[in-house]
TORKOL-373605 format. One record per residue (C-alpha): residue in three letters; residue number from 1; x, y, z. Coordinates in Angstrom, 2 decimals. Each point is the difference from the previous one (the first is absolute). Example, Ala and Ser with C-alpha at 12.3 -4.5 7.8 and 13.67 -1.06 7.14 Angstrom:
# TORKOL-373605
> ala,1,12.30,-4.50,7.80 $
> ser,2,1.37,3.44,-0.66 $
This chain:
# TORKOL-373605
> met,1,-0.04,-0.09,0.16 $
> met,2,1.18,3.63,-1.13 $
> arg,3,1.01,2.04,2.89 $
> pro,4,-0.99,3.61,-0.96 $
> leu,5,1.94,1.58,3.00 $
> leu,6,3.24,-1.45,-1.25 $
> arg,7,2.54,3.07,-0.22 $
> asp,8,1.61,-1.10,-3.14 $
> pro,9,-2.03,-2.51,-2.05 $
> thr,10,2.87,-0.29,-2.40 $
> thr,11,2.15,-2.05,2.16 $
> leu,12,-2.47,-2.60,-0.48 $
> leu,13,1.29,-0.45,-3.74 $
> pro,14,2.99,-2.26,0.43 $
> ser,15,-2.37,-2.68,1.48 $
> leu,16,-2.88,0.21,-2.57 $
> ala,17,0.69,-2.68,-2.66 $
> glu,18,-3.45,-0.29,-1.39 $
> ala,19,-1.61,2.62,-2.36 $
> ser,20,-3.28,-0.03,1.95 $
> his,21,1.85,1.05,3.08 $
> leu,22,1.77,2.65,-1.99 $
> arg,23,-3.22,1.58,-1.20 $
> ala,24,-1.52,0.01,3.35 $
> leu,25,2.83,2.04,1.42 $
> his,26,-0.19,2.61,-3.11 $
> ala,27,-3.74,0.05,0.41 $
> his,28,0.66,0.86,3.67 $
> leu,29,2.66,2.77,-0.81 $
> val,30,-2.65,1.52,-2.61 $
> val,31,-2.97,-0.11,2.25 $
> ser,32,1.95,1.39,3.20 $
> gly,33,0.90,2.82,-2.64 $
> arg,34,3.81,-0.52,0.59 $
> leu,35,0.80,-0.23,-3.76 $
> ala,36,-1.29,3.33,-0.62 $
> ser,37,3.21,1.23,1.81 $
> pro,38,3.00,0.17,-2.52 $
> ser,39,2.19,-1.09,2.84 $
> his,40,-2.06,-3.00,0.88 $
> leu,41,-0.28,-1.00,-3.64 $
> ala,42,3.76,0.23,-0.31 $
> ala,43,0.52,-2.17,2.94 $
> phe,44,-2.59,-2.34,-1.24 $
> leu,45,1.55,-0.24,-3.36 $
> ala,46,3.75,-0.46,1.29 $
> ser,47,-1.34,-2.84,2.30 $
> leu,48,-1.57,-1.83,-2.84 $
> ala,49,3.26,0.30,-2.08 $
> ser,50,2.32,-1.19,2.72 $
> ser,51,-2.42,-2.82,1.23 $
> asn,52,0.00,-1.38,-3.47 $
> his,53,-3.52,0.92,-1.19 $
> leu,54,1.23,2.15,-3.09 $
> ser,55,-2.79,-0.99,-2.25 $
> tyr,56,-2.58,1.11,2.70 $
> ala,57,2.00,3.24,0.35 $
> arg,58,-0.41,0.69,-3.88 $
> leu,59,-3.74,-0.38,0.42 $
> val,60,-0.15,2.49,2.46 $
> leu,61,2.01,2.81,-1.53 $
> pro,62,-2.39,0.71,-2.79 $
> gln,63,-2.80,0.20,2.19 $
> arg,64,1.02,2.78,2.40 $
> pro,65,0.68,3.63,-1.05 $
> ala,66,3.63,0.07,-1.25 $
> thr,67,2.41,1.40,2.32 $
> leu,68,3.96,-0.08,-0.22 $
> leu,69,0.01,-0.98,3.74 $
> ala,70,-1.70,-3.03,-0.54 $
> his,71,1.84,-0.84,-3.39 $
> asn,72,3.52,0.81,1.62 $
> ala,73,-0.87,-2.19,2.98 $
> phe,74,-0.69,-2.95,-2.48 $
> ile,75,3.13,0.64,-1.83 $
> arg,76,2.20,0.38,3.07 $
> ala,77,-1.67,-3.59,1.41 $
> leu,78,1.27,-1.73,-3.19 $
> ala,79,3.22,1.55,-0.07 $
> arg,80,0.62,-1.41,3.48 $
> gly,81,-1.68,-3.36,-1.09 $
> pro,82,1.47,-3.22,-1.34 $
> arg,83,-0.66,1.03,-3.60 $
> pro,84,1.36,3.68,-0.29 $
> cys,85,-0.54,-0.13,-3.67 $
> leu,86,-3.74,0.41,0.25 $
> ala,87,0.49,3.59,1.50 $
> phe,88,1.03,0.95,-3.42 $
> ala,89,-3.55,-1.07,-1.74 $
> ala,90,-1.95,1.82,2.90 $
> phe,91,2.23,2.96,-0.66 $
> arg,92,-1.04,-0.03,-3.75 $
> asp,93,-3.72,-0.28,1.08 $
> leu,94,0.15,3.14,2.02 $
> pro,95,-3.25,1.99,-0.80 $
> leu,96,1.93,3.23,1.19 $
> pro,97,3.26,1.63,-0.83 $
> pro,98,2.58,-1.63,2.43 $
> asp,99,1.53,2.12,2.95 $
> his,100,3.29,-0.37,1.55 $
> tyr,101,-1.37,-2.66,2.37 $
> ser,102,-1.05,-2.14,-3.14 $
> leu,103,3.48,0.46,-1.47 $
> asn,104,1.67,-0.82,3.25 $
> phe,105,-1.79,-2.99,0.43 $
> leu,106,0.64,-1.10,-3.69 $
> val,107,3.92,0.47,0.45 $
> arg,108,-0.12,-2.06,3.16 $
> ala,109,-2.00,-2.71,-1.97 $
> ala,110,2.80,0.15,-2.78 $
> thr,111,2.58,-0.34,2.96 $
> ala,112,-1.63,-3.16,1.39 $
> leu,113,-0.22,-1.44,-3.35 $
> val,114,3.55,0.50,-0.58 $
> ala,115,0.86,-1.75,3.42 $
> ser,116,-2.42,-2.89,-0.97 $
> ala,117,1.77,-0.35,-3.31 $
> ala,118,3.27,-0.14,1.61 $
> glu,119,-1.08,-2.88,2.26 $
> glu,120,-1.30,-2.08,-2.81 $
> lys,121,3.27,0.46,-2.16 $
> his,122,-2.15,-0.32,-3.07 $
> val,123,1.36,2.27,-2.82 $
> ser,124,-3.41,0.40,-1.44 $
> ala,125,-1.22,1.49,3.46 $
> glu,126,2.98,2.24,0.52 $
> val,127,-0.41,1.55,-3.46 $
> asn,128,-3.85,0.56,0.54 $
> ala,129,0.70,1.47,3.51 $
> arg,130,2.69,2.59,-1.67 $
> leu,131,-2.68,0.82,-2.69 $
> gln,132,-2.64,0.71,2.78 $
> ala,133,2.59,1.89,2.07 $
> val,134,0.84,2.34,-2.98 $
> ser,135,-3.95,0.45,-0.65 $
> ala,136,-0.66,0.96,3.50 $
> his,137,2.74,2.65,-0.09 $
> gly,138,-1.33,1.21,-3.21 $
> ala,139,-3.47,0.18,1.31 $
> ala,140,0.94,2.27,2.96 $
> val,141,1.78,2.31,-2.53 $
> arg,142,-2.78,0.06,-2.39 $
> trp,143,-2.69,0.63,2.75 $
> gly,144,2.58,2.99,1.51 $
> his,145,0.52,-1.81,3.46 $
> ala,146,3.51,-0.86,-0.59 $
> ala,147,1.29,2.95,2.13 $
> asp,148,-2.21,-1.50,2.99 $
> pro,149,2.44,-0.93,2.84 $
> his,150,-1.91,-3.38,0.68 $
> val,151,0.26,-0.79,-3.70 $
> gln,152,3.54,1.04,-0.31 $
> ser,153,1.07,-2.17,2.87 $
> gly,154,-2.11,-2.85,-1.46 $
> val,155,1.86,0.38,-3.23 $
> leu,156,3.48,0.03,1.75 $
> ser,157,-0.94,-3.22,1.67 $
> met,158,-1.57,-1.46,-3.04 $
> tyr,159,3.42,0.54,-1.97 $
> ala,160,1.84,-1.30,2.77 $
> ala,161,-1.87,-3.25,-0.11 $
> leu,162,0.74,-0.39,-3.81 $
> gly,163,3.66,0.51,0.89 $
> asp,164,-0.01,3.21,-2.18 $
> val,165,2.10,2.50,1.90 $
> ala,166,0.33,2.22,-2.74 $
> ser,167,-3.66,0.38,-0.39 $
> ser,168,-0.21,0.59,3.74 $
> arg,169,2.69,2.76,-0.21 $
> ala,170,-1.73,1.70,-3.21 $
> ala,171,-3.35,-0.10,1.99 $
> phe,172,1.52,1.57,3.35 $
> ala,173,1.95,2.73,-2.32 $
> glu,174,-3.37,1.14,-0.91 $
> ile,175,-1.09,0.83,3.41 $
> ala,176,0.31,3.63,0.96 $
> cys,177,-0.21,-0.13,3.55 $
> pro,178,0.09,-3.96,1.21 $
> asp,179,-1.55,-0.26,3.20 $
> val,180,1.08,-2.93,2.68 $
> val,181,-2.33,-2.29,-1.56 $
> cys,182,1.58,0.35,-3.48 $
> val,183,3.53,0.01,1.29 $
> thr,184,-0.58,-3.09,1.92 $
> ala,185,-1.12,-1.84,-2.91 $
> met,186,3.08,1.12,-1.89 $
> val,187,2.39,-1.28,2.75 $
> ala,188,-2.11,-3.27,-0.15 $
> ala,189,0.40,0.05,-4.01 $
> leu,190,3.60,0.77,-0.05 $
> ala,191,0.73,-2.73,3.04 $
> ala,192,-2.19,-2.61,-1.92 $
> gly,193,2.16,0.71,-3.25 $
> gly,194,3.05,-0.67,1.83 $
> asp,195,1.21,3.57,0.17 $
> val,196,0.08,0.06,3.82 $
> asp,197,2.79,2.70,0.16 $
> ala,198,-2.09,2.39,-1.82 $
> ala,199,-3.11,-1.19,2.02 $
> arg,200,1.96,0.94,3.13 $
> asp,201,0.90,3.38,-1.17 $
> leu,202,-3.35,0.80,-0.86 $
> phe,203,-1.06,-1.57,3.46 $
> asp,204,2.63,1.93,2.25 $
> gly,205,-1.34,3.15,-1.50 $
> met,206,-3.52,-0.38,0.96 $
> pro,207,-1.03,2.64,2.42 $
> gln,208,-2.38,-2.50,1.64 $
> arg,209,-0.21,-3.86,-0.30 $
> asp,210,-3.06,-1.92,0.73 $
> his,211,0.13,-4.00,0.32 $
> val,212,-0.66,-0.49,-3.39 $
> ala,213,3.46,1.76,-1.07 $
> trp,214,1.69,-1.99,2.68 $
> ser,215,-1.36,-3.17,-1.03 $
> ala,216,0.67,0.71,-3.61 $
> met,217,3.57,0.90,0.54 $
> ile,218,0.71,-3.21,2.16 $
> ala,219,-1.71,-2.09,-2.71 $
> gly,220,2.30,1.12,-2.57 $
> tyr,221,3.16,-0.78,1.80 $
> met,222,-1.41,-3.40,0.80 $
> his,223,-1.04,-0.27,-3.89 $
> val,224,3.61,0.48,-1.17 $
> gly,225,1.45,-2.20,2.91 $
> arg,226,1.40,2.79,2.06 $
> ser,227,-1.58,-1.61,2.90 $
> arg,228,2.27,1.37,2.72 $
> glu,229,-0.82,3.64,-1.06 $
> ala,230,-3.59,-0.77,0.17 $
> leu,231,0.47,-1.10,3.55 $
> met,232,1.94,3.21,0.83 $
> leu,233,-2.71,1.94,-1.47 $
> phe,234,-2.59,-1.77,1.79 $
> asp,235,1.83,0.93,3.11 $
> glu,236,-0.09,3.67,-0.94 $
> met,237,-3.58,-0.33,-0.47 $
> leu,238,-0.75,-1.41,3.45 $
> ser,239,2.26,2.76,1.39 $
> ala,240,-2.14,2.54,-1.88 $
> gly,241,-3.05,-1.17,1.67 $
> thr,242,-1.92,-0.93,-3.17 $
> thr,243,-2.71,-2.30,0.17 $
> val,244,1.14,-3.32,-1.23 $
> gly,245,-2.49,-1.82,-2.19 $
> glu,246,-0.33,-3.53,-1.57 $
> ala,247,1.47,1.06,-3.24 $
> thr,248,3.12,1.23,1.64 $
> leu,249,0.34,-3.15,2.33 $
> val,250,-0.35,-2.39,-3.05 $
> ser,251,2.63,1.50,-1.60 $
> val,252,2.22,0.01,3.18 $
> leu,253,-0.49,-3.73,0.35 $
> thr,254,0.83,-0.49,-3.63 $
> ala,255,3.24,1.75,0.91 $
> cys,256,0.70,-2.08,2.95 $
> ala,257,-0.64,-2.96,-2.23 $
> gln,258,2.39,1.06,-2.91 $
> ile,259,3.07,0.33,2.51 $
> gly,260,-1.16,-2.70,2.46 $
> thr,261,-0.01,2.16,3.10 $
> leu,262,-2.36,-1.96,2.11 $
> asp,263,0.33,2.00,3.18 $
> arg,264,-1.44,3.10,-1.83 $
> gly,265,-2.72,-2.05,-1.53 $
> lys,266,-0.97,-1.25,3.56 $
> trp,267,-0.23,3.55,1.09 $
> val,268,-2.32,1.09,-2.89 $
> his,269,-2.09,-3.21,1.07 $
> trp,270,-0.06,1.26,3.70 $
> tyr,271,-0.78,3.61,-1.17 $
> val,272,-2.96,-1.36,-1.83 $
> arg,273,-1.51,-1.76,2.96 $
> ser,274,1.12,2.59,2.71 $
> arg,275,-1.91,2.72,-2.25 $
> gly,276,-3.12,-2.31,-0.57 $
> met,277,0.20,-0.05,-3.37 $
> gln,278,-2.33,-2.06,-1.83 $
> met,279,1.81,-3.08,-1.64 $
> ser,280,-1.22,0.72,-3.75 $
> ile,281,1.13,-2.80,-2.60 $
> lys,282,2.51,2.48,-1.57 $
> leu,283,1.84,0.43,3.56 $
> gly,284,-0.47,-3.68,0.96 $
> thr,285,1.50,-0.93,-3.49 $
> ala,286,2.93,2.14,0.34 $
> leu,287,0.60,-1.50,3.39 $
> val,288,-0.13,-3.41,-1.39 $
> asp,289,2.60,1.10,-2.47 $
> met,290,2.46,1.70,2.04 $
> tyr,291,0.11,-3.00,2.65 $
> ser,292,0.49,-2.31,-2.87 $
> lys,293,2.58,1.92,-1.68 $
> cys,294,1.89,0.40,3.43 $
> gly,295,-0.14,-3.67,0.64 $
> ala,296,-2.63,-0.02,2.46 $
> val,297,-2.31,-2.24,-1.67 $
> val,298,-1.66,-1.49,3.18 $
> thr,299,-1.16,3.69,0.90 $
> ala,300,-0.95,0.71,-3.64 $
> met,301,-2.40,-3.00,0.15 $
> glu,302,-1.25,1.18,3.48 $
> val,303,-0.95,3.26,-1.55 $
> phe,304,-1.70,-1.54,-2.97 $
> glu,305,-1.80,-2.40,1.91 $
> ser,306,-1.20,2.88,2.40 $
> met,307,-1.33,2.20,-2.93 $
> ala,308,-3.97,0.31,-0.08 $
> glu,309,0.14,0.48,-3.60 $
> arg,310,2.49,-0.82,-2.93 $
> asn,311,0.04,0.38,-3.73 $
> val,312,1.90,-1.66,-2.62 $
> tyr,313,3.14,2.19,1.04 $
> thr,314,0.02,-1.07,3.45 $
> trp,315,-0.11,-3.56,-0.84 $
> thr,316,2.72,0.51,-2.72 $
> ser,317,2.23,1.71,2.38 $
> ala,318,-0.27,-2.99,2.41 $
> val,319,0.69,-2.56,-2.56 $
> ser,320,2.84,1.95,-1.29 $
> gly,321,1.50,0.40,3.49 $
> leu,322,-0.34,-3.57,0.77 $
> ala,323,1.86,-0.76,-3.54 $
> met,324,2.89,2.24,0.76 $
> asn,325,0.74,-1.41,3.46 $
> gly,326,0.17,-3.44,-1.48 $
> met,327,-3.11,-1.39,1.03 $
> gly,328,-1.10,-1.40,-3.31 $
> thr,329,-2.64,-2.69,1.41 $
> glu,330,-1.44,2.44,2.13 $
> cys,331,-0.28,2.32,-2.86 $
> leu,332,-1.92,-2.19,-2.30 $
> gln,333,-2.31,-0.74,2.84 $
> leu,334,-1.09,3.70,0.50 $
> phe,335,-0.50,0.29,-3.74 $
> lys,336,-2.14,-2.84,-0.11 $
> arg,337,-1.79,1.48,3.11 $
> met,338,-0.18,3.35,-1.96 $
> glu,339,-1.64,-1.85,-2.92 $
> gly,340,-2.55,-1.61,2.65 $
> ala,341,-1.03,3.34,1.38 $
> gly,342,-1.04,1.09,-3.63 $
> ile,343,2.84,2.37,-0.32 $
> gln,344,0.99,0.23,-3.62 $
> pro,345,3.75,-0.08,-0.33 $
> asn,346,1.56,2.92,-2.14 $
> gly,347,3.43,-0.27,-2.07 $
> val,348,1.97,0.84,3.20 $
> ser,349,-1.56,-2.80,2.11 $
> phe,350,1.21,-2.46,-2.62 $
> val,351,3.59,1.42,0.03 $
> ala,352,-0.23,-0.44,3.85 $
> val,353,-1.08,-3.69,0.00 $
> leu,354,2.21,-0.93,-2.94 $
> arg,355,2.97,1.43,2.08 $
> gly,356,-0.96,-1.83,3.04 $
> cys,357,-0.20,-3.38,-2.17 $
> ser,358,3.37,0.78,-1.73 $
> met,359,1.62,0.84,3.46 $
> ala,360,-1.33,-3.43,1.50 $
> gly,361,0.36,-2.04,-3.12 $
> leu,362,-3.49,-0.69,-0.46 $
> val,363,0.06,-0.43,-3.81 $
> asp,364,-3.09,-1.73,-0.69 $
> glu,365,-2.07,2.02,2.11 $
> gly,366,1.66,3.21,-1.52 $
> arg,367,-1.09,-1.22,-3.46 $
> ala,368,-3.36,-0.62,1.27 $
> cys,369,-0.42,3.79,1.15 $
> phe,370,1.67,1.55,-3.11 $
> asp,371,-2.72,-2.34,-1.98 $
> ser,372,-2.70,1.10,2.18 $
> met,373,0.68,3.78,-1.04 $
> asp,374,-2.50,-0.30,-3.02 $
> lys,375,-2.88,-1.18,2.24 $
> tyr,376,0.40,3.60,1.64 $
> gly,377,0.25,1.95,-3.21 $
> val,378,3.78,1.00,0.75 $
> asp,379,2.14,0.17,-2.96 $
> pro,380,3.62,-1.16,0.96 $
> trp,381,2.53,2.97,0.58 $
> pro,382,3.42,-0.52,-0.88 $
> glu,383,0.71,-0.16,3.76 $
> his,384,-2.01,-3.19,-0.03 $
> tyr,385,1.87,-1.73,-2.61 $
> gly,386,3.16,1.16,1.72 $
> cys,387,-1.29,-1.83,3.30 $
> met,388,-0.66,-3.00,-1.96 $
> val,389,3.51,-0.19,-1.30 $
> asp,390,1.39,0.59,3.21 $
> leu,391,-2.41,-2.71,1.43 $
> tyr,392,1.36,-2.66,-2.54 $
> gly,393,3.55,1.20,0.18 $
> arg,394,0.33,0.07,3.99 $
> ala,395,-1.47,-3.52,-0.15 $
> gly,396,2.74,-1.42,-2.43 $
> arg,397,-2.55,-0.39,-2.81 $
> leu,398,2.06,1.93,-2.29 $
> asp,399,-1.41,-1.79,-3.23 $
> asp,400,-3.38,0.93,1.04 $
> ala,401,1.16,3.53,0.49 $
> ile,402,1.38,0.33,-3.34 $
> ser,403,-3.05,-1.52,-1.34 $
> phe,404,-2.30,2.22,1.81 $
> ile,405,1.99,3.06,-1.45 $
> asn,406,-0.14,-1.35,-3.56 $
> asp,407,-4.02,-0.29,0.32 $
> met,408,-0.47,3.55,1.39 $
> pro,409,-2.18,2.09,-2.21 $
> met,410,1.97,3.06,0.57 $
> glu,411,3.71,0.71,-0.50 $
> pro,412,1.76,-1.08,3.17 $
> his,413,0.86,3.04,2.14 $
> glu,414,2.87,0.88,2.38 $
> gly,415,-1.55,-1.81,2.99 $
> val,416,-0.31,-3.34,-1.98 $
> trp,417,3.59,-0.15,-0.96 $
> gly,418,0.97,1.22,3.52 $
> ala,419,-1.92,-2.84,1.52 $
> leu,420,1.57,-2.52,-2.26 $
> leu,421,3.65,1.57,0.58 $
> asn,422,-0.89,-0.47,3.84 $
> ala,423,-0.92,-3.53,-0.48 $
> ser,424,3.38,-0.66,-2.01 $
> arg,425,1.75,1.53,2.98 $
> ile,426,-1.94,-2.41,2.52 $
> his,427,0.85,-3.18,-2.01 $
> asn,428,3.09,0.98,-1.22 $
> ser,429,-0.72,-0.29,-3.80 $
> val,430,2.74,2.42,-1.56 $
> asp,431,-1.37,-0.69,-3.79 $
> leu,432,-3.43,0.93,1.12 $
> gly,433,1.27,2.98,1.96 $
> lys,434,1.94,1.48,-2.97 $
> tyr,435,-3.16,-0.32,-2.36 $
> ala,436,-2.29,1.54,2.60 $
> leu,437,2.53,2.89,0.53 $
> asp,438,0.08,0.47,-3.81 $
> lys,439,-3.58,0.35,-0.14 $
> leu,440,-0.29,2.33,2.84 $
> leu,441,2.69,2.46,-1.19 $
> ala,442,-1.74,0.18,-3.15 $
> ile,443,-2.79,1.76,1.94 $
> glu,444,2.01,1.52,2.79 $
> ser,445,3.63,0.64,-1.23 $
> glu,446,1.16,1.62,3.32 $
> asn,447,-1.62,-2.73,2.60 $
> asp,448,2.57,-0.08,2.66 $
> ala,449,-1.65,-2.72,1.92 $
> ala,450,-0.33,-2.24,-3.03 $
> his,451,3.89,0.17,-0.78 $
> val,452,0.78,-0.66,3.78 $
> gln,453,-2.34,-3.03,-0.28 $
> leu,454,2.07,-1.60,-2.96 $
> ser,455,3.18,0.99,1.79 $
> asn,456,-1.13,-1.92,3.03 $
> ile,457,-0.82,-3.04,-2.20 $
> tyr,458,3.69,-0.01,-1.53 $
> ala,459,1.48,0.50,3.39 $
> glu,460,-1.94,-2.61,1.69 $
> ser,461,1.44,-2.49,-2.85 $
> gln,462,3.52,1.51,0.24 $
> asn,463,-0.17,1.32,-3.53 $
> trp,464,1.98,3.20,0.37 $
> lys,465,0.42,0.78,-3.46 $
> gly,466,-3.77,0.20,-0.05 $
> val,467,-0.04,2.36,2.95 $
> ser,468,2.52,2.11,-1.83 $
> arg,469,-2.08,0.27,-3.17 $
> val,470,-3.15,1.18,1.84 $
> arg,471,2.12,2.43,2.01 $
> gly,472,1.36,1.29,-3.41 $
> met,473,-3.43,0.24,-1.27 $
> met,474,-0.96,2.11,3.04 $
> lys,475,2.97,2.31,-0.31 $
> ala,476,-0.49,0.57,-3.82 $
> lys,477,-3.75,0.86,0.62 $
> gly,478,0.68,2.21,3.14 $
> val,479,-2.38,-2.27,2.07 $
> lys,480,1.11,0.01,3.65 $
> lys,481,-1.10,-2.45,2.82 $
> val,482,-2.27,1.53,2.44 $
> pro,483,1.84,0.33,3.39 $
> gly,484,-1.62,-2.25,2.52 $
> trp,485,-1.38,1.31,3.11 $
> ser,486,-1.94,-0.91,3.07 $
> thr,487,-1.85,1.75,2.72 $
> ile,488,-0.98,-0.88,3.47 $
> glu,489,-2.35,1.75,2.28 $
> val,490,0.85,0.77,3.61 $
> asp,491,-2.08,2.22,2.23 $
> gly,492,-1.63,1.67,-2.84 $
> lys,493,3.21,0.85,-1.66 $
> val,494,0.65,-1.59,-3.45 $
> his,495,3.88,-0.96,-0.26 $
> glu,496,1.54,-0.57,-3.30 $
> phe,497,3.00,-2.27,-1.13 $
> tyr,498,1.64,-0.18,-3.18 $
> val,499,2.34,-2.83,-1.27 $
> gly,500,3.19,0.22,1.47 $
> gly,501,-0.81,3.21,1.66 $
> arg,502,1.64,1.13,3.18 $
> leu,503,-1.98,3.38,0.47 $
> his,504,-2.24,-0.92,2.89 $
> pro,505,1.15,1.59,3.25 $
> arg,506,0.00,-3.21,1.83 $
> tyr,507,1.95,-1.88,-2.88 $
> asn,508,2.79,-1.14,2.52 $
> glu,509,-2.54,-1.87,2.10 $
> ile,510,-1.59,-1.54,-3.14 $
> glu,511,3.24,-1.11,-0.91 $
> leu,512,0.77,-1.85,3.07 $
> met,513,-3.68,-1.42,-0.16 $
> leu,514,0.87,-1.31,-3.53 $
> ala,515,3.20,-1.42,1.32 $
> glu,516,-1.97,-1.93,2.72 $
> met,517,-2.82,-0.94,-2.28 $
> asp,518,2.59,-1.59,-2.35 $
> arg,519,1.86,-1.96,2.86 $
> arg,520,-3.04,-1.39,1.33 $
> leu,521,-1.26,-1.02,-3.40 $
> arg,522,2.99,-1.76,-0.95 $
> leu,523,-0.16,-1.78,3.15 $
> gln,524,-3.21,-1.39,-1.54 $
> gly,525,1.76,-1.07,-3.12 $
> tyr,526,-0.61,3.14,-2.02 $
> thr,527,2.04,0.59,-3.16 $
> ala,528,-0.66,3.08,-2.46 $
> asn,529,-1.89,-0.65,-2.99 $
> thr,530,1.93,1.77,-2.79 $
> arg,531,-1.63,-1.20,-3.08 $
> glu,532,-1.84,3.48,-0.51 $
> val,533,3.00,2.04,0.34 $
> leu,534,0.65,1.34,-3.48 $
> phe,535,3.73,0.05,-0.13 $
> asp,536,2.71,-2.55,-0.73 $
> ile,537,1.96,0.49,3.14 $
> glu,538,1.20,-1.93,3.04 $
> glu,539,-2.44,-1.70,2.16 $
> glu,540,1.36,2.29,2.94 $
> glu,541,-0.64,2.97,-1.93 $
> lys,542,-3.48,-1.39,-0.63 $
> glu,543,-0.79,-0.40,3.15 $
> gly,544,1.00,3.39,1.17 $
> ala,545,-2.39,1.34,-3.14 $
> ile,546,-3.23,-1.51,1.39 $
> ser,547,0.87,0.61,3.81 $
> leu,548,-0.84,3.66,-0.27 $
> his,549,-3.37,-0.53,-1.87 $
> ser,550,-2.44,2.59,1.09 $
> glu,551,-2.41,-2.43,1.59 $
> lys,552,2.76,-1.44,2.26 $
> leu,553,0.77,3.33,1.33 $
> ala,554,-3.37,0.86,0.95 $
> leu,555,-0.70,-3.46,1.56 $
> ala,556,3.17,0.74,2.12 $
> phe,557,-1.32,3.26,0.96 $
> gly,558,-3.27,-1.23,1.03 $
> leu,559,1.51,-2.77,2.02 $
> ile,560,1.87,2.81,1.93 $
> val,561,-2.90,2.28,0.61 $
> leu,562,-3.26,-2.05,0.15 $
> pro,563,-1.09,-1.93,2.94 $
> glu,564,0.00,-3.95,-0.48 $
> asp,565,-3.55,-0.09,0.04 $
> val,566,-0.41,2.30,-2.67 $
> glu,567,-0.16,-1.07,-3.63 $
> ile,568,2.74,1.36,-2.30 $
> arg,569,-1.61,1.69,-3.21 $
> ile,570,2.02,0.83,-3.01 $
> val,571,-0.84,1.32,-3.48 $
> lys,572,2.38,-0.79,-2.88 $
> asn,573,-0.36,1.67,-3.33 $
> leu,574,1.37,-3.11,-2.04 $
> arg,575,-0.37,-3.59,0.12 $
> val,576,1.83,-1.59,2.72 $
> cys,577,3.02,-2.05,-0.96 $
> met,578,0.42,-3.67,0.92 $
> asp,579,2.62,0.51,2.42 $
> cys,580,-2.04,2.64,1.93 $
> his,581,-2.96,-1.97,0.08 $
> arg,582,1.84,-3.24,1.55 $
> tyr,583,2.19,2.62,2.33 $
> ile,584,-3.43,1.58,1.15 $
> lys,585,-1.54,-3.43,0.47 $
> leu,586,3.01,-1.01,2.35 $
> val,587,-0.06,3.02,1.95 $
> ser,588,-3.87,-0.42,0.62 $
> lys,589,0.96,-3.52,1.55 $
> val,590,3.31,0.78,1.82 $
> phe,591,-1.28,3.27,1.37 $
> asn,592,-3.47,-1.17,0.80 $
> arg,593,-1.36,3.08,-1.96 $
> glu,594,-3.15,0.44,-2.19 $
> ile,595,1.10,2.02,-3.11 $
> val,596,-2.36,1.29,-2.89 $
> met,597,1.53,1.23,-3.12 $
> arg,598,-1.71,1.43,-3.03 $
> asp,599,2.11,-0.06,-3.17 $
> arg,600,-0.74,0.90,-3.50 $
> asn,601,-2.20,-3.23,-0.69 $
> arg,602,-1.45,-0.90,3.35 $
> phe,603,-0.19,-0.27,3.77 $
> his,604,2.28,-2.44,1.86 $
> his,605,-0.86,-1.04,3.52 $
> phe,606,2.97,-1.48,1.81 $
> lys,607,-0.33,-1.94,3.29 $
> gly,608,1.81,-2.72,1.40 $
> gly,609,2.23,-0.62,-2.92 $
> glu,610,-2.84,-0.32,-2.77 $
> cys,611,-1.48,2.56,-2.29 $
> ser,612,-3.57,0.36,-1.02 $
> cys,613,0.81,-0.23,-3.69 $
> arg,614,1.49,-3.63,0.37 $
> asp,615,3.06,1.36,-1.96 $
> tyr,616,-2.55,0.34,-2.82 $
> trp,617,0.69,3.75,-1.13 $
């Protein structure tokens, strides 16, 4: 029974599935006289649009006197909905000339369309989104509202979403006196386009900054991988007393994940709880991602399980977290649970589960997941093909990997050849490694990691002429090996170590600890594995070359400064070599310490002389 005293009957709309109930509510609003008010009509239409009653809204619109307020509310609701393209049709059907609100909502619909197309990764969708964006800007100019501050800021954001910084700059240059909204939008556009230094100059020149400006600048640093600067700016934001919103915290958590600073990520989690902030899907997903990428996968799953609502991105983040931490079986189980919950996996979900299967050697299960993509209407990306080659290659099924490459419906990309090269290293197949490198260098001629991979293959087989040839190739092309570095966080401060580096203020203590580590490990039968040293030098010199690898320096420092009951957490920018991997396993046993290391490929959880990767990395 209808309740006539209900303050806002439109709140019933989401629960009304049957047309008869919808008509009854409409009749009530007409009889009560509420729809005679333009504002109530606008609210009703917006509620219809956002509650997926679009066809009914289209019937209501022509029956009422035409007002821009009602039509604009309808366009805005469509722009915010799952199909922002519908806002363009509603704009074309306007019975009155559009005002600046109409154009603002149209531009924001174009921005949403661009973001949606980027997620889909379909060329046709991206081309259509770009055309709609240009048409939205053209409409603003044609109707004389291009100079409105809100339209201007929307145009800047729209071009930023397209990655078209030049158009953002051109639009900004046309603004005579940009207000804080427009300047903030330009900061966001420059930052999103990768020109964070220009964005920072503009940001620093702002006489006043709201939380949106701070958030845009922090997100910009995070976007280009300058995570430490993002965290430093966040500290400034807190000191300035600016209100911290969800968007800022999501960016900060992403920055923490990038550099593996667990303590800082935990502080953000505490901040959310202490402020009584709602655990939204975005915030919860960011926490799952942060804990996973910091190696705290148990905590990540606790956050995941505690969330009241989850979307495909939340599930995918959890699946990916299990995969990168070497929990392939659990990763596959969660993916199946995701399917059972009625969540349709997207392309990223399949990348995550394929990586999990690869890390755990679950070849048949991984192939089944790949074949199931068609069921969900997901066209394989280059990344999926790379994962499949990695899956076959790691498991030693090199013939299957090559057959899979030959059957690909597209030209193999660098990820495919890189996966085959890695497989040849794992299984010490020199000829296959050379073949994969030749193919890879035809695409990326200056890929330093690829050259080093082949050098390692030659070095392991004592083929020093091969090593010399690869080094000659690198020198001729000007390709330099990326220096290895490792970081460790202690009391909120991140300490950096470089291979062979002696610049740390406590290096003398570190050197003594390294000697003690070597002494105790040799009592357990440890001898250095020098097969990956790329020089034909005496064995004693090789041992010296690997004894100062950055992860060993970071580990020694961790043993000095961290209590025995605290995990030692190390982040390394390159793949850990075989000697360091075996070395750290022994340290975990001899010193009875739990050690977590994130290298370029995955996480390694060391405990009691064993590693979670089972020497399969």
